[in-house]
C-alpha positions as CSV (number, residue, x, y, z in Angstrom):
1,M,75.2,66.0,97.2
2,W,78.7,64.6,97.0
3,L,81.7,65.7,95.1
4,T,84.4,63.2,94.0
5,C,87.9,64.7,94.1
6,I,89.8,64.5,90.8
7,S,93.5,65.0,90.7
8,A,94.5,67.9,88.5
9,T,97.7,66.2,87.5
10,S,96.7,62.7,86.8
11,G,93.0,63.2,86.1
12,R,92.1,60.0,88.2
13,N,89.5,59.8,90.9
14,C,90.9,59.7,94.4
15,K,89.0,58.0,97.3
16,A,88.3,61.2,99.2
17,K,84.8,62.6,98.9
18,V,83.6,66.1,99.9
19,C,80.1,66.9,101.0
20,L,78.8,69.9,98.9
21,R,76.7,71.1,101.8
22,C,79.3,71.4,104.5
23,F,82.5,70.8,102.4
24,T,83.6,68.2,104.9
25,P,85.9,65.4,103.5
26,C,84.1,62.1,103.9
27,A,86.2,59.2,102.7
28,G,83.8,56.4,102.1
29,E,81.3,57.1,105.0
30,V,77.7,56.6,104.4
31,I,76.8,59.7,106.4
32,C,78.7,62.9,106.4
33,W,79.7,63.6,109.9
34,G,80.0,67.3,109.2
35,C,76.3,67.9,108.4
36,G,74.7,64.4,108.7
37,H,73.8,64.4,105.1
38,D,73.0,60.9,103.8
39,R,74.9,59.7,100.7
40,F,71.7,58.0,99.6
41,S,70.2,61.3,98.4
42,P,67.5,61.4,95.8
43,N,69.5,64.0,93.9
44,A,71.2,61.4,91.8
45,I,68.0,59.8,90.8
46,A,66.3,63.2,90.2
47,H,69.3,64.2,88.1
48,R,68.9,61.1,86.0
49,G,65.2,61.6,85.8
50,F,65.7,65.2,84.8
51,T,68.2,64.3,82.1
52,G,65.9,61.5,80.8
53,T,62.8,63.6,80.7
54,A,64.6,66.5,79.0
55,V,66.0,64.3,76.3
56,L,62.7,62.6,75.7
57,L,60.8,65.9,75.6
58,G,63.5,67.3,73.4
59,V,63.2,64.5,70.9
60,L,59.4,64.7,71.0
61,C,59.3,68.5,70.5
62,I,61.7,68.3,67.7
63,S,59.6,65.6,66.0
64,V,56.4,67.5,66.5
65,Y,57.9,70.7,65.2
66,A,59.5,69.0,62.2
67,I,56.2,67.2,61.3
68,T,54.1,70.4,61.7
69,R,56.6,72.5,59.7
70,R,56.7,70.0,56.9
71,H,52.9,69.8,56.8
72,L,52.4,73.6,56.8
73,I,55.0,74.1,54.1
74,G,53.5,71.3,52.0
75,Q,50.1,72.9,52.4
76,F,51.4,76.3,51.4
77,D,53.2,74.8,48.3
78,R,49.9,73.0,47.3
79,S,48.1,76.3,47.5
80,L,50.8,77.9,45.2
81,L,50.5,75.0,42.8
82,T,46.6,75.3,42.7
83,T,47.0,79.0,41.9
84,A,49.6,78.3,39.3
85,R,47.4,75.7,37.5
86,M,44.5,78.1,37.6
87,L,46.6,80.8,36.0
88,S,48.0,78.4,33.4
89,A,44.4,77.4,32.5
90,V,43.2,80.9,31.8
91,I,46.1,82.2,29.8
92,E,45.8,82.2,26.0
93,E,48.3,82.8,23.2
94,E,47.2,84.7,20.1
95,N,49.2,84.4,16.8
96,F,48.6,86.8,14.0
97,K,50.5,88.3,11.0
98,E,50.4,91.5,8.9
99,E,48.4,91.5,5.8
100,A,50.9,91.7,2.9
101,E,50.2,94.0,-0.1
102,G,50.1,92.2,-3.4
103,D,48.0,89.8,-5.3
104,H,46.5,86.6,-4.2
105,D,49.5,84.6,-5.6
106,A,51.7,86.3,-3.1
107,E,49.5,85.1,-0.3
108,A,49.6,81.6,-1.7
109,G,53.4,81.5,-2.0
110,D,55.9,79.5,0.0
111,G,56.1,79.8,3.8
112,E,59.5,81.3,3.5
113,N,58.0,84.4,1.8
114,R,55.4,84.9,4.5
115,P,55.9,87.8,7.0
116,P,56.9,86.9,10.5
117,T,54.2,85.9,13.0
118,E,53.8,87.9,16.2
119,R,52.9,86.3,19.6
120,T,50.8,87.8,22.4
121,L,49.5,86.5,25.6
122,E,46.0,87.2,26.9
123,L,44.8,86.5,30.4
124,D,41.1,85.7,30.5
125,I,40.6,86.0,34.2
126,E,38.1,87.9,36.3
127,V,39.3,90.7,38.5
128,G,38.0,89.1,41.7
129,M,40.1,86.0,41.0
130,T,43.4,88.0,41.1
131,G,42.7,90.5,43.7
132,E,45.7,89.4,45.7
133,F,48.0,90.0,42.7
134,N,46.8,93.6,41.9
135,N,48.3,95.5,44.9
136,L,52.0,96.5,44.6
137,N,54.0,94.4,47.1
138,G,50.8,92.7,48.1
139,G,52.6,89.4,49.0
140,A,51.4,87.4,45.9
141,Y,53.2,87.5,42.6
142,Y,53.2,85.7,39.3
143,Q,55.2,86.0,36.1
144,F,55.1,84.2,32.6
145,W,58.1,83.6,30.3
146,D,58.5,82.0,27.0
147,H,61.6,79.9,26.2
148,G,63.7,82.8,25.1
149,R,62.4,85.2,27.8
150,S,61.4,87.5,25.0
151,L,57.8,87.4,26.1
152,T,57.0,88.3,29.7
153,V,53.8,88.9,31.6
154,R,53.9,90.1,35.2
155,S,51.4,90.5,37.9
156,P,50.4,94.1,38.8
157,S,51.9,93.5,42.3
158,L,55.3,92.7,40.7
159,G,55.6,95.9,38.7
160,S,58.7,95.9,36.5
161,R,60.6,93.5,38.7
162,D,61.3,89.8,38.0
163,L,60.8,86.8,40.1
164,P,63.6,84.2,40.5
165,Q,63.5,81.4,37.9
166,L,64.9,77.9,38.4
167,D,67.5,76.7,35.9
168,G,66.8,73.7,33.8
169,A,63.6,72.4,32.2
170,Q,61.6,70.8,34.9
171,T,58.8,68.6,33.8
172,T,57.2,68.6,37.2
173,P,56.5,71.6,39.5
174,A,59.5,72.8,41.4
175,Y,59.4,74.6,44.7
176,L,62.0,77.0,46.2
177,A,62.3,79.1,49.4
178,C,63.2,82.6,48.2
179,T,63.3,86.3,49.0
180,L,60.4,88.2,47.5
181,P,60.8,91.5,45.6
182,D,59.6,93.4,48.7
183,G,62.4,91.8,50.7
184,K,60.2,89.4,52.7
185,R,60.6,85.7,53.0
186,G,58.5,83.6,50.6
187,R,58.2,80.4,48.5
188,L,57.7,80.0,44.8
189,V,56.5,77.2,42.5
190,Q,57.7,77.0,38.9
191,L,55.5,75.3,36.3
192,R,56.1,74.7,32.6
193,F,53.0,74.2,30.4
194,N,51.7,74.7,26.8
195,P,49.2,77.6,26.6
196,R,45.9,77.4,24.8
197,T,45.7,79.0,21.3
198,E,42.9,81.0,19.6
199,Q,42.2,79.9,16.0
200,G,41.5,82.9,13.9
201,H,41.0,83.2,10.2
202,Q,44.8,83.3,9.8
203,E,47.0,80.1,10.1
204,Q,48.3,79.6,13.6
205,A,51.8,78.7,14.5
206,Q,52.6,75.7,16.9
207,P,52.3,77.0,20.5
208,K,55.5,76.9,22.5
209,A,55.9,76.0,26.2
210,L,55.7,78.8,28.7
211,T,57.2,79.0,32.2
212,L,55.1,80.3,35.1
213,V,56.4,81.2,38.5
214,V,53.9,82.0,41.3
215,A,55.3,83.3,44.6
216,G,53.7,84.0,48.0
217,D,54.6,85.6,51.3
218,T,55.3,83.1,54.1
219,G,55.5,85.6,56.9
220,D,52.4,84.3,58.7
221,L,53.7,80.8,58.3
222,H,57.0,81.6,59.9
223,H,55.4,83.7,62.6
224,F,53.3,80.6,63.5
225,L,56.3,78.3,63.5
226,F,58.2,80.8,65.7
227,F,55.3,80.8,68.1
228,M,55.1,77.0,68.0
229,R,58.8,76.7,68.8
230,W,58.6,78.9,71.9
231,L,55.4,77.1,73.0
232,L,57.0,73.7,72.7
233,L,60.1,75.0,74.5
234,G,58.2,76.7,77.3
235,S,55.9,73.7,77.8
236,S,58.8,71.3,77.9
237,A,60.6,73.5,80.4
238,V,57.5,73.6,82.7
239,V,57.1,69.8,82.3
240,V,60.8,69.1,83.1
241,I,60.7,71.4,86.2
242,L,57.4,69.9,87.5
243,S,58.6,66.4,86.9
244,T,61.9,67.0,88.5
245,G,60.2,68.5,91.6
246,L,57.8,65.7,91.7
247,G,60.6,63.2,91.3
248,L,62.5,64.8,94.1
249,I,59.5,64.4,96.4
250,V,58.7,60.9,95.3
251,T,62.3,59.6,95.4
252,G,62.9,61.4,98.7
253,T,59.9,59.6,100.2
254,G,60.6,56.3,98.5
255,L,64.2,56.2,99.4
256,S,63.6,56.9,103.1
257,P,63.2,53.1,103.9
258,V,66.4,52.4,101.9
259,R,68.3,55.0,103.9
260,S,67.0,53.4,107.1
261,L,68.0,49.9,105.9
262,A,71.5,51.2,104.9
263,R,72.0,52.7,108.3
264,G,70.9,49.5,109.9
265,I,73.4,47.5,107.7
266,E,76.1,50.0,108.6
267,S,75.5,49.4,112.3
268,V,76.1,45.6,112.0
269,H,79.6,44.5,113.3
270,E,81.2,41.3,114.2
271,D,79.9,41.4,117.8
272,N,76.2,41.9,116.8
273,L,75.8,39.4,113.9
274,D,72.7,38.1,115.7
275,R,70.8,41.2,114.6
276,R,68.0,40.7,112.2
277,F,65.9,43.0,110.0
278,S,62.1,42.8,110.4
279,G,60.4,42.8,107.0
280,Q,57.3,44.4,108.6
281,E,59.2,47.6,109.1
282,Y,59.9,48.1,105.4
283,P,57.8,48.3,102.2
284,E,56.9,45.1,100.4
285,E,59.5,45.7,97.8
286,L,62.3,45.6,100.4
287,R,61.1,42.6,102.2
288,P,63.0,40.1,99.9
289,I,66.2,42.1,100.6
290,C,65.6,41.9,104.3
291,A,65.2,38.2,104.1
292,C,68.4,37.9,102.0
293,L,70.2,40.1,104.5
294,N,69.0,38.0,107.5
295,D,70.1,34.8,105.7
296,L,73.5,36.4,105.0
297,L,73.9,37.5,108.6
298,G,73.0,34.0,109.7
299,R,75.7,32.5,107.5
300,L,78.2,35.2,108.6
301,K,77.4,34.4,112.3
302,S,77.9,30.7,111.7
303,A,81.1,31.4,109.9
304,F,82.4,33.6,112.7
305,D,81.3,31.0,115.3
306,R,83.1,28.3,113.4
307,R,86.2,30.5,113.2
308,R,86.1,31.1,117.0
309,Q,85.5,27.4,117.6
310,F,88.3,26.5,115.2
311,N,90.7,28.9,117.0
312,A,89.7,27.4,120.3
313,D,90.1,23.9,119.0
314,I,93.5,24.7,117.5
315,A,94.6,26.4,120.8
316,H,93.4,23.3,122.7
317,E,95.1,20.9,120.3
318,L,98.4,22.8,120.4
319,R,98.2,23.4,124.1
320,T,97.7,19.6,125.0
321,P,101.0,18.4,123.4
322,L,102.9,21.5,124.6
323,A,101.6,20.7,128.1
324,G,102.9,17.1,127.7
325,I,106.3,18.2,126.6
326,Q,106.5,20.7,129.5
327,S,105.5,17.9,131.9
328,V,108.1,15.5,130.6
329,I,110.8,18.2,130.8
330,E,109.8,19.3,134.3
331,V,109.7,15.7,135.6
332,S,113.1,15.1,134.0
333,L,114.6,18.1,135.7
334,L,113.3,17.3,139.2
335,R,116.5,15.2,139.9
336,R,119.4,13.7,138.3
337,R,118.6,10.7,136.2
338,Q,120.2,7.9,134.3
339,P,121.0,8.4,130.6
340,A,118.4,5.8,129.7
341,E,115.7,7.7,131.5
342,Y,116.7,10.9,129.7
343,R,116.5,9.0,126.4
344,H,113.1,7.8,127.3
345,S,111.9,11.3,128.1
346,L,113.3,12.6,124.8
347,H,111.6,9.8,123.0
348,D,108.2,10.8,124.5
349,C,108.9,14.4,123.5
350,L,109.7,13.3,120.0
351,I,106.4,11.5,119.6
352,I,104.6,14.6,120.8
353,V,106.5,16.8,118.4
354,R,105.7,14.5,115.5
355,T,102.1,14.7,116.4
356,M,102.2,18.5,116.4
357,H,104.1,18.5,113.2
358,R,101.5,16.3,111.6
359,M,98.7,18.6,112.9
360,I,100.5,21.7,111.6
361,D,101.0,20.0,108.2
362,T,97.3,19.3,108.1
363,L,96.4,22.9,108.8
364,L,98.8,24.0,106.1
365,S,97.3,21.6,103.6
366,L,93.8,22.8,104.3
367,A,95.0,26.4,103.8
368,R,96.5,25.4,100.5
369,F,93.4,23.6,99.4
370,D,91.3,26.7,100.1
371,S,93.7,28.9,98.1
372,G,94.0,26.4,95.3
373,E,97.8,26.0,95.6
374,L,97.8,22.2,95.9
375,S,97.6,20.1,92.7
376,A,96.4,16.5,92.8
377,R,98.3,13.6,91.2
378,S,95.8,10.8,90.5
379,E,96.9,7.2,90.8
380,R,95.4,3.8,91.6
381,I,95.3,3.2,95.3
382,G,94.4,0.1,97.3
383,L,92.2,1.3,100.2
384,R,92.9,-1.6,102.6
385,R,96.7,-1.1,102.4
386,L,96.4,2.7,102.8
387,I,94.1,2.4,105.8
388,E,96.6,-0.1,107.5
389,D,99.5,2.3,106.9
390,R,97.6,5.3,108.3
391,W,96.4,3.4,111.4
392,L,99.9,2.7,112.5
393,S,100.3,6.3,113.6
394,F,97.5,5.8,116.1
395,A,98.2,2.3,117.2
396,D,99.8,3.4,120.5
397,K,97.0,5.7,121.4
398,A,94.5,2.9,120.7
399,H,96.5,0.4,122.7
400,D,96.5,2.8,125.7
401,K,92.8,3.2,125.5
402,N,92.2,-0.6,124.8
403,L,90.6,0.2,121.5
404,T,89.8,-2.5,119.0
405,F,90.4,-1.7,115.3
406,D,88.8,-3.7,112.4
407,N,89.7,-3.0,108.8
408,L,86.8,-4.6,106.9
409,A,87.7,-3.2,103.5
410,D,88.4,-5.9,100.8
411,D,91.8,-6.3,99.3
412,D,90.5,-5.8,95.7
413,I,88.8,-2.4,96.4
414,A,90.8,0.4,94.9
415,C,90.2,4.0,93.7
416,I,91.8,6.7,91.6
417,S,92.9,9.6,93.7
418,D,95.9,11.5,95.1
419,R,97.6,9.2,97.6
420,D,98.9,12.0,100.0
421,H,95.7,14.0,100.1
422,L,93.5,10.9,100.6
423,G,95.8,9.6,103.2
424,M,95.7,12.9,105.1
425,I,91.9,12.8,105.1
426,I,91.9,9.2,106.4
427,S,94.5,10.1,109.0
428,N,92.4,13.0,110.3
429,I,89.2,10.8,110.6
430,L,91.1,8.0,112.3
431,D,92.7,10.4,114.7
432,N,89.2,11.8,115.6
433,A,87.8,8.3,115.9
434,A,90.5,7.3,118.4
435,E,90.4,10.6,120.3
436,Y,86.6,10.6,120.8
437,S,86.2,6.9,121.7
438,D,85.7,5.7,125.3
439,A,88.2,3.2,126.7
440,G,87.4,-0.3,125.6
441,G,85.6,1.0,122.4
442,R,85.8,-0.1,118.9
443,I,86.8,1.5,115.5
444,W,85.9,-0.1,112.2
445,V,86.4,0.8,108.6
446,E,84.1,-0.3,105.7
447,A,84.3,0.1,102.0
448,Q,81.4,-0.5,99.5
449,R,81.3,-0.2,95.8
450,T,78.2,1.1,94.0
451,E,77.5,1.7,90.3
452,D,79.2,5.0,90.0
453,M,81.1,5.6,93.3
454,L,83.0,4.1,96.1
455,V,81.8,4.7,99.7
456,L,84.3,4.6,102.6
457,S,82.9,4.8,106.1
458,I,85.0,5.1,109.3
459,S,82.9,4.5,112.5
460,N,83.5,4.2,116.2
461,S,81.5,3.2,119.3
462,G,81.3,6.8,120.4
463,C,81.9,8.5,123.8
464,Q,80.1,10.5,126.4
465,L,79.8,14.2,125.5
466,A,79.3,17.1,127.7
467,A,76.3,19.4,127.2
468,V,78.5,22.2,125.7
469,S,80.0,19.8,123.3
470,L,76.5,18.6,122.3
471,Q,75.5,22.1,121.3
472,Q,78.6,22.4,119.0
């Protein structure tokens, strides 16, 4: 396990890393040299797996608990509603009035002169149906009210106490979590209904709506939910611990080839770019990576070989003119000479210096091309004229080697390009053609126009190459 140092003042990460096993600073190494602990440890993967598993199980457990709790509470509420409807169906309102003394005319008088009607409620229910309501603090309660709360019927378990009543006139059953009269947790349902009436020999009044509240103890329900919470929590913890341990084992075993491959890549340096990784040593999943690494190492080796060859060629190309200048100067200093001879020697040195200057300019231009610092200025260029101008710089070399030059490009062939850049490319090719042509050879230039491009070819009769040069 690795610890990244964070500055206490700036809060930014520094490059130093500290191994938590041996507390050795390891700035960027793949392997801690203090304890040999590999940075490709499965701890990071196991940590991510632990976090992902914990989050997934947490969401799953919360969902299961919420769904179960909602289902159980709904089931409990439905049982309360069933009991409430049963009680509302068996209650009956009785209306009667006192018989007034007087003649028959008084009884047939207006309604305003009639004595007030009294209301009573009668529960026509068997004892076995309400056994749970008979015991005081038995965990099941009911209570009836009329609109003015002047008429109240309580269950024997309620005694003289009252149940909570919801405000407002609900047309549908309403549920509420509450504290029961015995101090326990419970739920209640409130139902408004019109009771049945019994028709006697006296005139009945219009029945008024009653309010019924039925409450029940939810202790068993909450005990089950409590047990379910701990069961889900404990099982999730066991699953997370087991999955983390299994993940550590699996990732440790699975990452072993990756660590081996990383150590192999770390051992690759400039002097052993010919090393290759055998795909047979690694699992099938890593074989494409090995193939890509081998291809990359091959390209790197080719690039380093070209760089070495380029450095050798540059050294040779610079050494040859410098040797010529040195020879001219040494010959001139062997004895006293005439001014004309010195002028001739200086002229030879000037030609060599101009050649070197042109070579250095070419190298600088190539470097600028690679860095994107050069910008091209496009213009119409006649190729035959441009080739003739660039060949003048090599006419003396060609004359010394008895080379024949033929410019076969037509006068009307032209292209759109940057004159200086195109001229530099043509000069380099003509220089190589003259340099690597045997004495008495031939150099010729051809230009052909196609439908969408212009092809310019510069050829020579060739030269005899050594075996080393053929390999390059």
